[in-house]
C-alpha positions in Angstrom: 21.0 75.7 81.1 24.3 76.0 82.9 24.7 79.7 83.2 28.4 79.8 84.6 29.4 77.6 81.5 27.6 79.9 79.1 29.1 83.0 80.7 32.6 81.5 80.5 32.1 80.7 76.8 30.7 84.1 75.9 33.8 85.8 77.7 36.2 83.6 75.7 34.5 84.3 72.4 34.3 88.0 72.8 38.1 87.9 73.1 38.7 87.1 76.9 38.6 89.3 80.0 41.4 91.3 78.7 39.4 92.5 75.7 36.4 93.6 77.7 36.3 97.3 78.9 32.8 97.2 80.4 29.5 95.0 80.3 25.9 95.8 81.1 22.6 94.2 80.0 19.1 95.1 79.2 16.0 92.9 79.1 17.4 90.5 76.6 21.0 91.3 75.8 24.6 91.3 77.3 26.1 94.6 76.1 29.9 94.6 75.8 32.2 97.5 75.3 35.2 95.7 73.8 38.9 97.0 73.2 38.9 95.3 69.9 35.7 94.0 68.5 37.7 92.2 65.7 38.9 89.7 68.4 35.4 88.5 69.0 34.5 85.2 67.3 30.9 86.3 66.2 30.1 83.1 64.1 31.1 80.9 67.0 29.0 83.0 69.4 25.9 82.8 67.1 26.3 78.9 67.1 26.6 78.7 70.9 23.7 77.0 72.8 21.9 79.7 74.7 22.9 82.5 72.5 20.0 83.9 70.2 22.1 86.2 68.2 24.8 89.0 68.1 24.5 92.6 67.2 27.5 94.8 66.7 26.7 98.5 66.1 27.5 101.9 67.5 30.5 100.7 69.5 28.6 98.0 71.4 29.0 94.3 71.1 25.6 92.9 72.0 25.1 89.2 72.8 21.3 88.3 72.8 20.4 85.8 75.4 16.8 86.2 75.8 14.8 86.0 79.1 17.6 84.3 81.1 19.9 87.3 80.5 19.9 88.3 84.2 21.3 84.9 85.4 23.9 84.9 82.7 25.0 88.6 83.3 25.4 87.7 87.1 27.8 84.9 86.1 29.6 87.2 83.6 30.2 89.9 86.2 31.3 87.3 88.8 33.9 85.6 86.6 35.0 89.2 85.4 35.2 90.2 89.1 33.3 93.5 88.3 30.3 95.0 89.9 26.9 94.4 88.4 25.0 97.4 87.2 21.1 97.9 87.0 19.3 96.7 83.9 19.3 99.2 81.1 15.8 100.2 79.8 16.5 100.0 76.0 17.5 97.0 74.1 17.4 98.6 70.7 19.2 101.8 70.9 22.3 100.7 69.0 23.4 104.0 68.0 26.5 105.6 69.6 26.7 109.1 70.7 29.4 110.0 68.3 27.5 108.6 65.2 26.2 111.4 62.9 22.4 111.5 62.8 19.9 113.4 60.7 17.7 116.1 62.4 14.8 113.7 62.3 16.8 110.9 63.8 17.9 113.3 66.5 14.4 114.3 67.3 13.2 110.8 67.5 16.2 109.8 69.7 15.4 112.6 72.1 11.6 111.8 72.2 12.3 108.1 72.6 14.9 108.6 75.2 12.7 110.8 77.2 9.9 108.1 77.3 12.1 105.1 78.1 12.7 105.9 81.9 9.0 106.8 82.6 7.4 103.8 80.7 7.4 101.6 83.9 5.5 104.3 85.6 3.0 104.5 82.9 2.6 100.7 82.4 2.1 100.3 86.2 -0.5 103.0 86.3 -2.1 101.5 83.2 -2.4 98.1 84.7 -4.0 99.6 87.7 -6.5 101.3 85.5 -7.1 98.1 83.8 -7.5 96.4 87.1 -10.0 99.0 88.2 -12.0 98.6 84.9 -12.2 94.8 85.6 -13.3 95.3 89.3 -15.9 97.8 88.1 -17.2 95.7 85.2 -17.7 92.6 87.4 -19.3 95.0 90.1 -16.6 94.1 92.7 -16.0 97.9 93.4 -18.6 100.5 93.3 -17.5 103.8 91.6 -19.2 106.0 94.2 -17.0 104.6 97.0 -13.8 106.0 98.5 -12.0 102.7 97.5 -12.8 103.3 93.8 -11.5 107.0 94.1 -8.2 106.0 95.9 -7.6 103.3 93.2 -8.5 105.7 90.5 -6.1 108.3 92.0 -3.2 105.9 91.9 -4.0 104.9 88.2 -4.2 108.6 87.2 -1.3 110.1 89.0 1.4 109.2 86.5 -0.6 110.6 83.6 -1.8 113.7 85.4 1.8 114.7 86.5 3.4 113.4 83.2 5.0 116.7 82.5 6.9 116.4 85.8 8.0 112.8 84.8 9.0 113.9 81.4 10.8 116.9 82.6 13.1 114.7 84.6 13.7 112.1 81.9 14.2 114.6 79.1 16.5 116.6 81.3 18.9 113.4 81.0 18.7 113.7 77.3 19.4 117.5 77.1 22.0 117.4 79.7 20.3 119.9 82.1 19.7 119.9 85.9 17.0 117.2 86.5 15.6 118.9 89.5 15.5 122.3 87.9 13.6 120.7 85.0 11.3 119.0 87.5 10.6 122.5 88.9 9.4 123.7 85.5 7.2 120.6 85.2 5.6 121.4 88.5 4.9 124.9 87.2 3.0 123.5 84.4 0.7 121.4 86.5 0.6 123.8 89.6 -2.9 124.1 91.2 -2.0 127.8 91.5 -1.7 128.2 87.8 -5.0 126.2 87.2 -6.7 128.4 89.7 -5.3 131.6 88.1 -6.7 130.5 84.7 -10.1 129.5 86.2 -10.5 132.8 87.8 -9.6 134.8 84.7 -12.0 132.5 82.7 -14.8 133.3 85.1 -14.2 136.9 85.0 -14.0 136.9 81.2 -10.6 138.2 81.2 -7.1 136.9 80.2 -4.0 136.2 82.3 -1.1 138.5 81.5 2.6 138.4 82.4 4.5 141.7 82.0 1.5 142.8 79.7 1.8 139.8 77.5 -1.2 137.5 77.4 -0.9 133.9 78.6 -2.9 131.5 76.7 -5.1 129.5 78.9 -4.2 125.8 78.7 -4.3 122.6 80.6 -1.0 120.9 80.9 -1.8 117.8 83.0 -1.4 114.8 81.0 0.4 116.6 78.2 3.5 115.7 76.5 4.7 118.0 73.9 4.8 121.3 75.7 7.2 120.1 78.4 9.6 118.5 76.0 9.7 122.0 74.1 10.3 123.9 77.3 13.1 121.5 78.3 14.7 121.8 75.0 14.7 125.6 75.5 16.1 125.0 79.0 19.1 123.1 77.4 20.3 126.4 75.8 19.3 128.9 78.6 21.0 126.9 81.5 24.4 126.5 80.0 24.3 130.1 78.9 24.0 131.4 82.5 26.3 128.6 83.7 28.8 130.1 81.3 28.5 133.8 81.9 27.8 134.0 85.7 31.0 133.9 88.0 31.6 130.6 89.6 31.4 131.9 93.1 27.7 132.8 92.7 26.7 130.6 89.9 24.7 128.1 92.0 22.7 131.0 93.3 21.9 133.1 90.3 22.1 130.6 87.3 18.9 128.5 88.5 17.2 131.8 89.4 17.7 133.3 86.0 16.9 130.0 84.1 13.7 129.7 85.8 12.7 133.3 85.1 13.4 132.9 81.5 12.3 129.2 80.8 9.1 129.3 82.7 7.4 132.4 81.3 8.5 131.5 77.6 7.1 127.9 78.3 3.8 129.2 79.4 3.5 132.0 76.9 4.9 130.5 73.8 6.0 126.8 73.9 3.3 125.5 76.1 0.3 126.6 73.7 2.3 125.6 70.7 3.0 122.1 72.0 -0.8 121.8 73.1 -1.7 122.9 69.6 0.8 120.3 68.0 -0.5 117.6 70.2 -4.1 118.4 69.4 -3.4 118.7 65.6 -1.7 115.1 65.8 -4.7 113.6 67.5 -7.1 115.3 65.0 -5.1 113.8 62.1 -5.2 110.3 63.6 -8.9 110.8 64.3 -9.6 111.8 60.8 -7.7 109.0 59.2 -9.5 106.7 61.6 -12.9 108.1 60.4 -12.0 107.4 56.8 -9.9 104.3 57.1 -10.2 102.8 60.5 -8.4 99.6 59.3 -5.4 101.2 57.9 -3.2 102.1 61.0 -3.7 99.0 62.9 -3.1 97.0 59.8 0.2 98.5 59.0 1.4 98.5 62.5 0.4 94.9 62.9 2.3 94.1 59.8 5.5 96.0 60.1 6.1 96.1 64.0 8.8 93.3 63.6 10.8 95.4 61.2 10.2 98.6 63.1 11.4 97.0 66.3 14.5 95.6 64.3 15.3 99.2 63.3 14.2 100.8 66.7 11.7 102.9 64.8 8.7 101.5 67.2 10.1 104.0 69.7 8.9 106.9 67.6 5.4 105.3 67.5 5.1 104.8 71.3 5.0 108.5 72.2 2.1 109.1 69.6 0.2 106.5 71.3 0.8 107.9 74.8 0.0 111.4 73.5 -3.3 110.1 72.2 -4.1 108.6 75.5 -3.4 111.9 77.1 -5.4 114.0 74.8 -8.3 111.9 73.7 -8.3 109.0 76.4 -7.9 106.3 73.7 -5.1 104.9 71.7 -5.6 103.6 68.2 -2.1 104.0 66.9 0.4 102.0 68.9 -1.5 99.7 71.2 -3.9 97.5 69.0 -1.4 97.0 66.1 1.6 96.2 68.4 -0.6 93.8 70.4 -1.5 91.6 67.7 1.9 91.8 66.1 3.5 90.5 69.3 0.8 87.6 69.5 1.5 86.8 65.9 5.2 86.6 66.5 4.4 84.1 69.4 2.2 82.1 67.1 4.8 81.8 64.4 7.5 80.7 66.9 5.3 78.1 68.5 4.6 76.6 65.2 8.3 76.3 64.6 8.5 74.5 68.0 5.9 71.9 66.7 7.3 71.7 63.3 11.1 71.5 64.1 12.9 68.1 64.5 16.1 69.5 66.4 15.5 69.5 70.0 17.5 72.7 70.6 15.5 74.6 68.1 12.2 73.1 69.6 13.2 74.3 73.0 14.2 77.8 71.7 11.1 78.2 69.7 8.9 77.3 72.5 10.6 79.8 75.0 10.7 82.5 72.3 7.0 81.9 71.6 5.9 82.2 75.1 8.1 85.3 75.7 6.5 87.0 72.6 2.9 86.4 73.8 4.0 87.8 77.1 5.3 91.0 75.3 8.9 90.5 75.0 9.5 89.7 71.2 13.3 90.3 70.9 14.0 86.4 71.5 11.4 85.4 68.9 12.6 88.0 66.3 16.3 87.3 66.6 16.3 83.7 67.5 13.5 82.5 65.2 11.9 85.0 62.8 15.1 86.7 61.4 17.1 83.4 61.5 14.6 81.2 59.6 12.9 84.2 57.7 9.7 82.1 57.1 8.3 82.7 60.5 8.9 86.4 60.0 6.5 86.3 56.9 4.0 84.5 59.0 4.2 86.8 61.9 3.8 89.9 59.6 0.7 88.1 57.8 -0.9 87.2 61.2 -0.2 90.8 62.5 -1.6 92.4 59.4 -4.9 90.2 59.5 -5.2 90.9 63.3 -4.7 94.5 62.9 -7.2 94.8 60.0 -9.7 93.2 62.4 -8.9 95.6 65.2 -9.3 98.4 62.8 -12.5 97.4 61.2 -14.2 97.0 64.6 -12.4 100.1 66.1 -10.9 98.4 69.0 -9.0 100.9 71.3 -6.9 100.6 74.3 -7.7 103.0 77.2 -4.4 102.7 79.2 -0.7 102.5 78.5 0.2 98.9 78.9 2.9 96.7 77.3 1.5 95.0 74.3 0.9 91.5 75.6 -1.8 89.0 76.5 -1.8 90.5 79.9 -2.6 93.9 78.5 -6.3 92.9 77.5 -8.0 94.4 80.5 -6.5 97.8 79.3 -9.1 97.6 76.4 -12.0 97.7 78.8 -13.9 100.8 78.0 -17.0 102.9 78.8 -19.1 100.4 77.0 -18.1 97.6 79.3 -16.2 94.4 78.0 -17.2 94.7 74.4 -14.0 96.4 73.4 -11.8 93.7 75.2 -13.7 90.9 73.7 -12.9 92.2 70.3 -9.3 92.7 71.4 -9.2 89.1 72.5 -10.6 87.9 69.2 -8.0 90.0 67.3 -5.3 88.4 69.3 -6.6 85.0 68.5 -7.1 85.7 64.9 -3.5 87.0 64.6 -2.1 83.9 66.6 -4.0 81.3 64.6 -3.0 82.8 61.2 0.6 83.3 61.9 0.8 79.7 63.5 -1.0 78.1 60.5 1.1 80.0 57.9 4.4 79.3 59.8 3.5 75.7 60.1 2.6 75.3 56.4 5.8 77.3 55.4 7.9 75.1 57.5 11.4 75.9 58.7 14.8 75.1 57.3 16.7 73.9 60.4 20.1 73.8 58.5 20.2 77.7 58.5 
């Protein structure tokens, strides 16, 4: 692909340099802020070789390129004469800040936005945990050695200090001071707090603050308590910034914010968040006990539609919370894994069935990308474009998810759902769980490939 030529064509078709206010990119898209979106020639862009699709929502004009977006973005910024910016973490958040949202949508937006920045840390730690499981399973590292303990420490750190990571990321969503929020997160996982609770437990008493009992709870690995506490901080900090004179604001506003937020977090919001997290885990466990096949089947079938709407970002925190509270995830991981593999199978069938060389090439690239965990190129370039591969992917994902549910296949670490995530399915019983996860992936791939091949593809669309 001639990246320079493609970049020039994209710039021309979005209305030229003079129509571009700003441009950024995420994992698969160029994201333009245009002066007049009406000047963009969307139909011509969609028909341009190298462009998978176009999305115009929420004040952003997004040109979907796929895996080669970094190279195209570099050429775009060079030709525009502007400075390149780092990759944005979210490719599906198409809503503009000024759009009116329902209360539920706002809550999901805050939760999702708080998790986006810390996902690399969780995925990295999850892959280290998966690697450690492999090393232990094949007896390459002994669990009694210091080497094992250090690797295990590296894998557990991001999860243990999750309240601190979430405090920083959620502070950006709630528009409060990140370092003050991080301090609140540190309070929740402070060894001094744990020692205080431990001493009170051994003495058979309860910790009190100003005569008010403080519920004993463990906040390491927790999710909900810190989100609720930073939400409270979003009201407290602005209040003190508003009423305290500017001359002494930097001294007293942080002090009063901590003295109000931290105790309320420990006395009220922390225990409430812990209870809500435990309740969610208990509900999922109950559902799994009576219909273990249901959740993975539904997630496997409808993940492509959820990704298209951005709804899957409401599901990921549920899986992370389950990992934090129970050590396993049966909600997000298994179903999304087989769904991504199914999309890869459906796209590769199109590559084999199609006659036009450009479609063959695109479908091959999209199929490999989906199997590796990036499904946007497959979804926008193949599935939604030709419709039949989408049906095949949903069928393959549903059957693969059903298999995962029937055999109760769980993941034990937060890893992006791709073929490389299989080691994260190694559990206490050894390799059995991973073997079943691999079989589920194979089932979803074969079925989606077969259905997509039989349905064929209308290359004139």
